[in-house]
C-alpha positions in Angstrom: 28.4 -18.3 7.9 30.4 -20.1 10.7 33.4 -17.9 10.0 31.2 -14.8 10.3 30.0 -15.8 13.8 33.5 -16.6 14.9 34.8 -13.2 13.8 31.8 -11.4 15.3 32.4 -13.4 18.6 36.0 -12.4 18.6 35.1 -8.7 18.0 32.5 -8.7 20.8 34.9 -10.5 23.3 37.6 -7.9 22.4 35.2 -5.0 23.1 34.2 -6.5 26.4 37.8 -7.0 27.4 38.6 -3.4 26.3 35.8 -2.0 28.5 36.9 -4.1 31.5 40.5 -2.9 31.1 39.4 0.7 30.6 37.3 0.5 33.8 40.4 -0.4 35.7 42.3 2.6 34.5 39.5 5.3 34.5 38.6 7.1 37.7 35.5 6.0 39.6 34.7 9.6 40.6 33.3 11.8 37.8 33.3 15.5 38.3 32.2 18.2 35.9 31.9 22.0 36.0 30.6 24.4 33.4 30.6 28.2 33.9 29.1 31.3 32.2 29.1 35.0 32.8 25.6 36.5 32.9 25.1 40.2 32.4 22.7 40.5 35.3 23.0 41.1 39.1 23.3 38.2 41.5 19.8 38.9 42.7 18.4 38.6 39.1 20.2 35.3 38.6 19.3 34.0 42.0 15.6 34.1 41.3 16.2 31.6 38.5 18.2 29.1 40.6 17.0 29.3 44.2 14.2 26.8 43.8 13.6 23.7 41.7 10.5 25.1 40.0 12.6 28.0 38.7 15.4 25.7 37.6 12.9 23.5 35.7 12.2 26.5 33.4 15.8 26.6 32.0 16.7 23.0 32.4 18.3 21.4 29.3 16.8 18.1 30.3 13.2 19.4 29.9 14.1 20.3 26.3 15.1 16.7 25.7 11.5 15.6 26.5 8.9 18.3 26.9 6.4 15.6 27.9 8.3 14.8 31.1 5.9 14.4 34.1 7.1 16.4 37.1 6.0 16.9 40.7 7.3 19.0 43.5 7.2 18.4 47.3 8.2 20.4 50.3 8.3 24.2 50.7 9.7 25.7 47.5 13.2 27.1 47.8 14.0 25.4 51.1 16.4 22.7 52.1 14.5 19.4 51.7 12.2 20.5 48.9 12.3 18.1 46.0 11.4 17.5 42.4 10.6 14.2 40.8 10.6 13.5 37.1 9.5 10.6 34.9 10.2 10.5 31.2 10.5 8.1 28.3 13.6 10.0 27.1 15.4 11.2 30.2 14.5 8.5 32.7 13.1 8.8 36.2 14.5 10.2 39.4 14.4 12.9 42.1 16.3 16.0 43.0 16.4 17.3 46.6 17.9 20.6 47.8 20.5 19.8 50.4 22.0 23.3 51.1 21.2 26.9 50.4 23.5 29.9 50.8 21.2 32.7 49.7 22.5 34.7 46.8 25.5 32.4 46.5 25.0 28.7 46.2 22.4 25.9 45.9 23.4 22.3 46.4 21.2 19.3 45.6 21.2 15.5 45.6 20.1 13.5 42.6 18.7 10.0 42.8 18.4 8.4 39.4 16.0 5.5 39.2 15.7 4.8 35.5 17.3 3.9 33.1 20.1 3.2 35.7 20.1 3.4 39.4 22.5 6.0 40.7 23.3 9.0 42.9 25.0 12.3 42.2 25.4 15.7 43.8 25.1 19.0 42.0 25.6 22.6 42.8 25.0 26.0 41.2 27.4 28.7 42.5 27.0 32.5 41.9 30.0 34.8 42.1 29.8 38.6 41.6 31.8 39.9 38.6 31.3 43.7 38.6 27.9 44.3 37.1 27.7 40.7 36.0 27.5 37.3 37.7 29.6 34.3 37.1 27.6 31.1 37.4 29.1 27.7 37.8 27.1 24.5 37.5 28.8 21.4 38.9 28.1 17.6 39.1 29.9 14.9 41.1 29.2 11.2 41.1 30.9 8.0 41.8 30.5 4.9 39.7 31.3 1.3 40.6 33.6 -0.7 38.3 32.9 -1.3 35.3 30.1 1.3 35.1 32.8 4.0 35.6 33.5 3.6 31.9 30.0 4.8 31.1 30.3 7.7 33.6 33.5 8.9 32.0 32.1 8.5 28.5 28.9 10.5 29.3 30.9 13.4 30.8 31.2 15.1 27.3 27.5 14.9 26.5 26.6 15.9 30.0 28.9 18.9 29.8 27.2 20.0 26.6 23.8 19.7 28.3 25.1 21.8 31.3 26.4 24.5 28.9 23.1 24.5 27.1 21.3 24.9 30.4 23.6 27.8 31.4 22.9 29.5 28.1 19.1 29.2 28.8 19.7 30.6 32.3 21.7 33.5 30.8 18.9 34.3 28.4 16.2 34.2 31.1 18.3 36.2 33.6 19.3 38.9 31.1 15.8 39.4 29.8 14.6 40.6 33.2 
């Protein structure tokens, strides 16, 4: 039994050292972008991204926990309007619109409260593509060492969630 605990301790210590070394080599800034082409006009897509209530309807995070408690404040679709969420599965936080370029771009700031305190900036950019619209959803955040390891590891799963959300947005926009 003593040998088991010694081996387990060595493995645990090795994992901690590995994470600390990885944190020194990985970037502290994490950026992610996902894009999709939607067969709808910019106006049709814009109505699904220009306010937080509309975004909530195609959000992949809502699918993770349909019981998420949400509230909105401020005038919908304006700079300064915000959305707060609280969920057992997706945590707790707020999202506030920081910039609007009608028909082109929405920028917002995220404040994560649980399970980890953090900040991030996101944007949704619309670009005309003939009779279609290219939509890009981006995310940028900076993590302190050694939490930058976690930020870089979650980039893949977050990218999958963004793509799922864009697929939802495509379905909603094209059904109009």
